[in-house]
N, C-alpha and C positions, 0 to 999 in steps of 0.2 A: 531806443536806448542810445544815448550819445556816448560813443566810445572813441571818438576821434582823437582825444588827447592821450589815450592809453599807450599807443606805440611810442610816444615821446618820453614816457617815464622810464627811468632806469630799472633793470631787473631787481636790484636791491631795494629800491623804493617801493616797487610793486609788492615784493615779499613783505616788507615792513607794514604796508597798508593792509594787505590781506591778513597778516598775523594779528593786527590790531582789531580788525573787523570780526574775524573768526576766532577770537580768543576763547570764548566759552560756548558750550552747546546751546545755552539759552540765548546768547547773542546771535548765533547762527539762525536759530528758529525765529527770532524776532525780525530778521533782515532778509527775507526771501528775495531772490532776483525778480525783476519785473516780469520776466518770461514765465515764471511760476505762478504769478498772481492770476493769470488767465486760466490755469489748470485747477486752481483751488488750493487752499492752504493745506488741506489734508495730505495731498501728494507731497508737498514740501516737507511736512512733518514726518511722513513715512520715510522719505528719502534720507533726511537727516538722522533719523533713528537707525536706519539700516547702516548708513556710513559710520555711525558712532558705536555700532554693536561690536562686541568682542569677537563674534564669529567673523565678521567682515574684516576687522583689524588683523586677526590671525591669518586669514587667507591672503590679505594684502601683503603682510610681512613675508609669507612664504613665496608669493609671486615675485616680490622684489629680490629675494634671495635667488630664485630660479633664473631671473633675467641677468643676474650678475655672474652666473657661472660661465666657465669657459666653453663647456659643451652643452648641447641640448640634452635633456634627460630621456629623450626618445628618438628613434630613428625609423619609425614605421615598422615594416615587417622584418627587416634585416636586423640581426644582432648588432649592438653597438661596436663590439670588437671587430666585426667584419668591416664596418664603415671605416674605423680607424686604420685598419690594415690596408684597405684600398687607398685611402688618402695618403698613407706613407709611401706606398708603391708609386702613386702618381707624382708625389713630390720628388721622389728619387728619379723617376723617369723624365719628367718635364722640367723640374727645377722650380716649380711654383705650386702653390696650393689651390685646388679647385674648390669652389663654393658648394657645388652640388654633385653628388655621386649618384648615378643612375644605374 
């Protein structure tokens, strides 16, 4: 696959190109990447159907929202309030925020 020119294209032009190519589900199915042709068309169709399913889209939206949150939604075995309290103590003690509390 010849991709030598791809780094020279601006990000906005790349987005416009990909949006045009991937405009409809049928267009995506009709234009599989060359790498997928070796694996068989059925895998490409299954992948496209999976990525276009409502279940995947719902999970993807939830994950986008989770990544944009200020705090992680879990902290292992310690309660989240304990972690926040320890971080506040360390900020007050050292004057900067630590990334990991052990």
